[in-house]
C-alpha positions as CSV (number, residue, x, y, z in Angstrom):
1,M,-142.1,57.6,-37.0
2,P,-142.1,55.7,-33.8
3,T,-144.2,52.8,-33.6
4,K,-144.1,52.0,-29.9
5,G,-146.2,53.6,-27.0
6,F,-145.1,56.9,-25.8
7,H,-145.4,57.6,-22.0
8,L,-147.1,60.8,-20.8
9,N,-146.8,62.9,-17.8
10,G,-149.5,62.2,-15.2
11,G,-149.4,58.4,-16.4
12,G,-150.8,56.5,-19.3
13,K,-149.7,56.3,-22.7
14,T,-150.6,56.5,-26.3
15,A,-150.0,54.2,-29.0
16,N,-151.5,56.4,-31.9
17,A,-148.6,57.2,-34.4
18,A,-149.8,60.8,-35.1
19,E,-150.0,61.4,-31.2
20,I,-146.5,59.9,-30.7
21,A,-144.9,62.2,-33.3
22,L,-146.7,65.3,-32.0
23,C,-145.7,64.3,-28.4
24,I,-142.1,63.9,-29.5
25,R,-142.0,67.6,-30.9
26,L,-144.0,69.0,-28.0
27,T,-141.4,67.4,-25.3
28,A,-138.5,68.3,-27.6
29,R,-139.9,72.1,-27.2
30,G,-140.1,71.8,-23.4
31,Y,-143.7,70.9,-22.9
32,A,-145.0,68.3,-20.4
33,V,-147.7,66.3,-22.4
34,H,-150.7,65.1,-20.5
35,K,-153.5,62.7,-21.8
36,R,-154.9,61.5,-18.4
37,G,-156.9,63.4,-15.7
38,W,-159.0,65.7,-18.1
39,P,-162.4,66.2,-16.7
40,D,-165.0,64.0,-17.9
41,L,-167.4,66.6,-19.5
42,F,-167.0,70.1,-21.1
43,A,-170.5,71.9,-21.1
44,V,-171.1,75.1,-22.7
45,R,-174.1,77.4,-22.9
46,T,-174.9,80.9,-24.1
47,L,-176.7,83.1,-21.5
48,D,-179.6,85.5,-22.2
49,D,-177.1,88.5,-22.1
50,G,-175.0,86.8,-24.9
51,E,-172.2,85.6,-22.5
52,V,-170.9,82.2,-23.1
53,E,-170.6,80.0,-20.0
54,I,-168.4,77.0,-19.7
55,C,-168.3,74.2,-17.3
56,L,-165.6,71.4,-17.0
57,I,-167.1,68.6,-14.8
58,E,-165.8,65.5,-13.5
59,V,-168.4,62.7,-12.7
60,K,-168.1,60.6,-9.7
61,P,-170.3,57.6,-8.9
62,H,-170.7,58.9,-5.3
63,A,-170.4,62.3,-3.7
64,G,-167.5,61.6,-1.2
65,L,-165.2,60.8,-4.0
66,G,-162.5,63.3,-5.2
67,L,-159.8,63.7,-7.6
68,A,-157.1,61.0,-8.6
69,P,-153.6,62.6,-8.6
70,A,-153.5,63.1,-12.2
71,Q,-157.0,64.7,-12.3
72,R,-155.9,67.1,-9.4
73,Q,-152.8,68.0,-11.4
74,I,-154.8,69.1,-14.5
75,A,-157.5,70.9,-12.2
76,E,-154.6,72.7,-10.6
77,L,-153.4,73.8,-13.9
78,L,-156.7,74.8,-15.2
79,A,-157.2,76.8,-11.8
80,L,-153.9,78.8,-12.4
81,K,-155.8,79.9,-15.8
82,G,-158.9,80.7,-14.1
83,I,-160.8,77.7,-15.3
84,R,-162.6,75.8,-12.5
85,V,-163.4,72.2,-12.4
86,Q,-166.4,70.9,-10.8
87,L,-167.4,67.7,-9.4
88,W,-171.0,65.8,-9.8
89,S,-172.3,62.8,-8.8
90,P,-175.8,61.0,-9.3
91,D,-176.7,60.9,-5.6
92,R,-176.6,64.7,-5.2
93,P,-177.9,65.7,-8.6
94,D,-178.4,69.3,-7.8
95,E,-175.2,70.0,-6.3
96,F,-171.9,70.8,-8.2
97,R,-168.7,70.9,-6.0
98,D,-165.4,72.7,-6.4
99,A,-163.1,69.7,-7.4
100,L,-160.3,71.4,-5.6
101,E,-162.0,71.6,-2.3
102,Q,-162.9,67.9,-2.3
103,K,-160.5,65.3,-0.6
104,D,-158.4,63.2,-2.8
105,Y,-159.5,60.1,-4.5
106,T,-158.6,57.0,-2.4
107,R,-156.6,54.6,-4.6
108,P,-157.1,50.7,-4.5
109,D,-155.0,48.9,-2.3
110,R,-153.4,46.6,-4.6
111,A,-151.6,44.3,-2.4
112,R,-155.0,43.2,-1.1
113,G,-157.0,43.6,-4.2
114,R,-159.7,46.1,-2.7
115,W,-160.4,49.6,-2.0
116,Q,-158.9,51.3,1.1
117,N,-161.9,53.0,2.2
118,R,-165.7,51.7,2.2
119,Q,-167.0,54.6,-0.1
120,H,-166.6,52.1,-3.1
121,P,-169.3,49.4,-2.4
122,W,-169.8,48.9,-5.9
123,R,-166.1,47.3,-6.5
124,R,-165.8,43.8,-5.8
125,E,-162.3,42.3,-4.7
126,T,-160.4,41.9,-7.7
127,Q,-159.4,38.3,-8.9
128,R,-156.1,36.8,-7.4
């Protein structure tokens, strides 16, 4: 059984030996294996008529933030199967937004060590 990390589609890797073994088997069968990008929460409730409602939610600290590339890829794949991912943030607690309608997440500018837009005031410049 492999002991080093297995790199996954969408970025990231796993060092868990059992996950590595499964990833190798799935990849050999033609699957693209993803571990990053999944929504933060899976909520489920039973409605009065007995129907089960599910909700996949990506939580962002501010309403202006959208999905990172790996998150968008997963949300698009889920949408192909009729499953919507929604965005929620504490600055708009009563509002859920369709994740695929929100602009993409702005990535940090690693060369300067700070965020490219000013919607991230909680982030300090990274140490050099």
